[in-house]
DSSP file (Angstrom, degrees, kcal/mol; ACC not computed):
  #  RESIDUE AA STRUCTURE BP1 BP2  ACC     N-H-->O    O-->H-N    N-H-->O    O-->H-N    TCO  KAPPA ALPHA  PHI   PSI    X-CA   Y-CA   Z-CA
    1    1 A X              0   0    0      0, 0.0     2,-0.4     0, 0.0     0, 0.0   0.000 360.0 360.0 360.0 132.5   13.4  -10.2   21.7
    2    2 A X        -     0   0    0      2,-0.0     2,-0.4     0, 0.0     0, 0.0  -0.801 360.0-174.6 -95.8 132.3   10.7  -11.7   19.3
    3    3 A X        -     0   0    0     -2,-0.4     2,-0.2     0, 0.0     3,-0.1  -0.996  17.8-134.9-130.0 127.8   12.0  -13.3   16.1
    4    4 A X        -     0   0    0     -2,-0.4     5,-0.1     1,-0.1     2,-0.0  -0.556  29.5-106.3 -78.9 144.1    9.9  -14.6   13.3
    5    5 A X    >>  -     0   0    0     -2,-0.2     4,-1.5     1,-0.1     3,-1.4  -0.370  33.0-112.8 -61.3 149.2   10.7  -17.9   11.8
    6    6 A X  H 3> S+     0   0    0      1,-0.3     4,-2.1     2,-0.2     5,-0.2   0.818 116.3  56.2 -54.5 -37.8   12.2  -17.5    8.2
    7    7 A X  H 3> S+     0   0    0      1,-0.2     4,-1.3     2,-0.2    -1,-0.3   0.812 106.0  52.3 -68.0 -26.8    9.3  -19.1    6.5
    8    8 A X  H <> S+     0   0    0     -3,-1.4     4,-2.2     2,-0.2    -1,-0.2   0.883 107.8  51.9 -67.6 -43.1    7.0  -16.4    8.1
    9    9 A X  H  X S+     0   0    0     -4,-1.5     4,-2.2     1,-0.2    -2,-0.2   0.890 109.1  49.0 -62.4 -41.7    9.3  -13.7    6.8
   10   10 A X  H  X S+     0   0    0     -4,-2.1     4,-1.8     2,-0.2    -1,-0.2   0.837 110.0  52.2 -67.8 -31.0    9.1  -15.0    3.3
   11   11 A X  H  X S+     0   0    0     -4,-1.3     4,-2.0     2,-0.2    -2,-0.2   0.916 111.4  46.1 -70.7 -42.2    5.3  -15.2    3.4
   12   12 A X  H  X S+     0   0    0     -4,-2.2     4,-2.3     1,-0.2     5,-0.2   0.873 109.9  54.1 -68.2 -36.2    5.1  -11.6    4.6
   13   13 A X  H  X S+     0   0    0     -4,-2.2     4,-2.1     2,-0.2    -1,-0.2   0.911 109.9  48.0 -60.2 -41.5    7.6  -10.6    1.9
   14   14 A X  H  X S+     0   0    0     -4,-1.8     4,-2.3     1,-0.2    -2,-0.2   0.864 110.6  50.6 -65.0 -40.1    5.3  -12.2   -0.7
   15   15 A X  H  X S+     0   0    0     -4,-2.0     4,-2.4     2,-0.2    -1,-0.2   0.907 111.3  49.0 -68.0 -41.7    2.2  -10.6    0.7
   16   16 A X  H  X S+     0   0    0     -4,-2.3     4,-2.5     2,-0.2    -2,-0.2   0.877 110.0  51.3 -62.8 -42.0    4.0   -7.2    0.6
   17   17 A X  H  X S+     0   0    0     -4,-2.1     4,-1.8    -5,-0.2    -1,-0.2   0.910 109.8  49.1 -63.4 -42.5    5.0   -7.8   -3.0
   18   18 A X  H  X S+     0   0    0     -4,-2.3     4,-2.6     2,-0.2     5,-0.2   0.918 110.9  50.6 -61.1 -46.2    1.6   -8.6   -4.0
   19   19 A X  H  X S+     0   0    0     -4,-2.4     4,-2.2     1,-0.2    -2,-0.2   0.900 110.2  49.3 -60.1 -41.8    0.2   -5.5   -2.2
   20   20 A X  H  X S+     0   0    0     -4,-2.5     4,-1.8     1,-0.2    -1,-0.2   0.852 110.1  52.0 -72.2 -32.3    2.7   -3.2   -4.0
   21   21 A X  H  X S+     0   0    0     -4,-1.8     4,-1.9     2,-0.2    -2,-0.2   0.918 111.3  46.3 -65.9 -42.6    1.8   -4.8   -7.4
   22   22 A X  H  X S+     0   0    0     -4,-2.6     4,-1.6     2,-0.2     6,-0.2   0.862 110.4  53.7 -70.4 -31.9   -1.9   -4.2   -6.8
   23   23 A X  H  <>S+     0   0    0     -4,-2.2     5,-2.9    -5,-0.2    -1,-0.2   0.924 110.6  46.6 -64.1 -40.8   -1.2   -0.7   -5.7
   24   24 A X  H ><5S+     0   0    0     -4,-1.8     3,-1.0     3,-0.2    -2,-0.2   0.848 108.0  56.6 -64.0 -38.2    0.7   -0.1   -8.9
   25   25 A X  H 3<5S+     0   0    0     -4,-1.9    -1,-0.2     1,-0.3    -2,-0.2   0.821 106.6  50.0 -65.1 -34.9   -2.1   -1.7  -11.0
   26   26 A X  T 3<5S-     0   0    0     -4,-1.6    -1,-0.3    -5,-0.1    -2,-0.2   0.392 123.5-104.1 -90.3   1.6   -4.6    0.8   -9.6
   27   27 A X  T < 5 +     0   0    0     -3,-1.0     2,-0.3     1,-0.3    -3,-0.2   0.613  67.1 150.2  91.9  11.0   -2.3    3.7  -10.4
   28   28 A X      < -     0   0    0     -5,-2.9    -1,-0.3    -6,-0.2     2,-0.2  -0.557  38.8-135.9 -77.9 142.4   -1.0    4.5   -7.0
   29   29 A X     >  -     0   0    0     -2,-0.3     4,-2.2     1,-0.1     3,-0.3  -0.590  24.2-108.5 -90.3 158.3    2.5    6.0   -6.9
   30   30 A X  H  > S+     0   0    0      1,-0.2     4,-2.5    -2,-0.2     5,-0.2   0.890 121.3  56.1 -49.6 -39.1    5.1    5.0   -4.5
   31   31 A X  H  > S+     0   0    0      2,-0.2     4,-2.7     1,-0.2    -1,-0.2   0.918 104.9  51.7 -62.1 -43.9    4.7    8.3   -2.7
   32   32 A X  H  > S+     0   0    0     -3,-0.3     4,-2.2     1,-0.2    -1,-0.2   0.886 110.4  48.3 -61.9 -36.0    1.0    7.6   -2.2
   33   33 A X  H  X S+     0   0    0     -4,-2.2     4,-2.4     2,-0.2    -2,-0.2   0.911 112.0  49.5 -68.6 -41.9    1.7    4.2   -0.7
   34   34 A X  H  X S+     0   0    0     -4,-2.5     4,-2.4    -5,-0.3    -2,-0.2   0.929 111.2  50.6 -63.5 -42.9    4.4    5.8    1.6
   35   35 A X  H  X S+     0   0    0     -4,-2.7     4,-2.4     1,-0.2     5,-0.2   0.889 110.7  47.8 -66.5 -38.5    1.8    8.4    2.6
   36   36 A X  H  X>S+     0   0    0     -4,-2.2     4,-2.6    -5,-0.2     5,-0.6   0.911 112.0  49.4 -64.6 -38.7   -0.8    5.9    3.4
   37   37 A X  H  <5S+     0   0    0     -4,-2.4    -2,-0.2     2,-0.2    -1,-0.2   0.877 113.2  46.9 -69.4 -34.7    1.5    3.8    5.4
   38   38 A X  H  <5S+     0   0    0     -4,-2.4    -2,-0.2    -5,-0.2    -1,-0.2   0.899 119.3  39.7 -69.5 -40.1    2.7    6.8    7.4
   39   39 A X  H  <5S-     0   0    0     -4,-2.4    -2,-0.2    -5,-0.2    -1,-0.2   0.767  89.4-153.2 -80.2 -27.4   -0.8    8.0    8.0
   40   40 A X  T  <5 +     0   0    0     -4,-2.6     2,-0.5    -5,-0.2    -3,-0.1   0.835  48.6 128.6  59.3  32.4   -2.3    4.6    8.6
   41   41 A X     >< -     0   0    0     -5,-0.6     4,-1.2     1,-0.2    -1,-0.2  -0.964  46.7-167.4-128.8 125.1   -5.8    5.6    7.5
   42   42 A X  H  > S+     0   0    0     -2,-0.5     4,-2.4     1,-0.2     5,-0.2   0.882  93.1  58.5 -66.1 -39.2   -7.8    3.9    5.0
   43   43 A X  H  > S+     0   0    0      1,-0.2     4,-2.4     2,-0.2    -1,-0.2   0.891 102.6  50.2 -56.6 -45.1  -10.1    7.0    4.9
   44   44 A X  H  > S+     0   0    0      1,-0.2     4,-2.1     2,-0.2    -1,-0.2   0.853 111.8  49.2 -68.8 -36.7   -7.4    9.4    3.9
   45   45 A X  H  X S+     0   0    0     -4,-1.2     4,-2.7     2,-0.2    -1,-0.2   0.914 110.1  51.6 -68.8 -42.0   -6.3    7.1    1.0
   46   46 A X  H  X S+     0   0    0     -4,-2.4     4,-2.3     1,-0.2    -2,-0.2   0.921 108.9  48.9 -61.0 -47.3   -9.9    6.7   -0.1
   47   47 A X  H  X S+     0   0    0     -4,-2.4     4,-2.5     2,-0.2    -1,-0.2   0.899 112.3  50.4 -60.5 -43.1  -10.4   10.5   -0.2
   48   48 A X  H  X S+     0   0    0     -4,-2.1     4,-2.6     2,-0.2    -2,-0.2   0.909 109.7  49.9 -63.8 -42.6   -7.0   10.9   -2.3
   49   49 A X  H  X S+     0   0    0     -4,-2.7     4,-2.5     2,-0.2    -1,-0.2   0.914 112.1  46.9 -68.7 -36.9   -8.1    8.3   -4.8
   50   50 A X  H  X S+     0   0    0     -4,-2.3     4,-2.4     2,-0.2     5,-0.2   0.955 113.5  48.6 -63.1 -46.1  -11.5   10.0   -5.3
   51   51 A X  H  X S+     0   0    0     -4,-2.5     4,-1.8     1,-0.2    -2,-0.2   0.902 113.1  48.2 -59.9 -40.1   -9.8   13.4   -5.6
   52   52 A X  H  X S+     0   0    0     -4,-2.6     4,-1.0     1,-0.2    -1,-0.2   0.899 111.9  48.6 -68.6 -40.7   -7.3   11.9   -8.1
   53   53 A X  H  X S+     0   0    0     -4,-2.5     4,-0.9     1,-0.2    -1,-0.2   0.835 110.5  51.5 -72.7 -29.8  -10.0   10.2  -10.2
   54   54 A X  H  < S+     0   0    0     -4,-2.4    -1,-0.2     1,-0.2     3,-0.2   0.842 106.9  53.9 -73.8 -30.2  -12.1   13.5  -10.3
   55   55 A X  H  < S+     0   0    0     -4,-1.8    -1,-0.2    -5,-0.2    -2,-0.2   0.766 107.0  52.4 -71.8 -21.6   -9.0   15.4  -11.5
   56   56 A X  H  <        0   0    0     -4,-1.0    -1,-0.2     1,-0.2    -2,-0.2   0.726 360.0 360.0 -81.4 -23.5   -8.7   12.9  -14.3
   57   57 A X     <        0   0    0     -4,-0.9    -1,-0.2    -3,-0.2    -2,-0.1   0.427 360.0 360.0 -73.2 360.0  -12.4   13.3  -15.4
């Protein structure tokens, strides 16, 4: 079994926290973040963001 040292876990948590803040700042909803993580595709998120920005215009 592989176990990360505690300081690595804290660093990862801080990185995730920063990513979530940035997602919120650009207007992504928690559901959009979940969808992206489930799909694992940068392309699909880009398409969704373009569609969302077009619908706001």
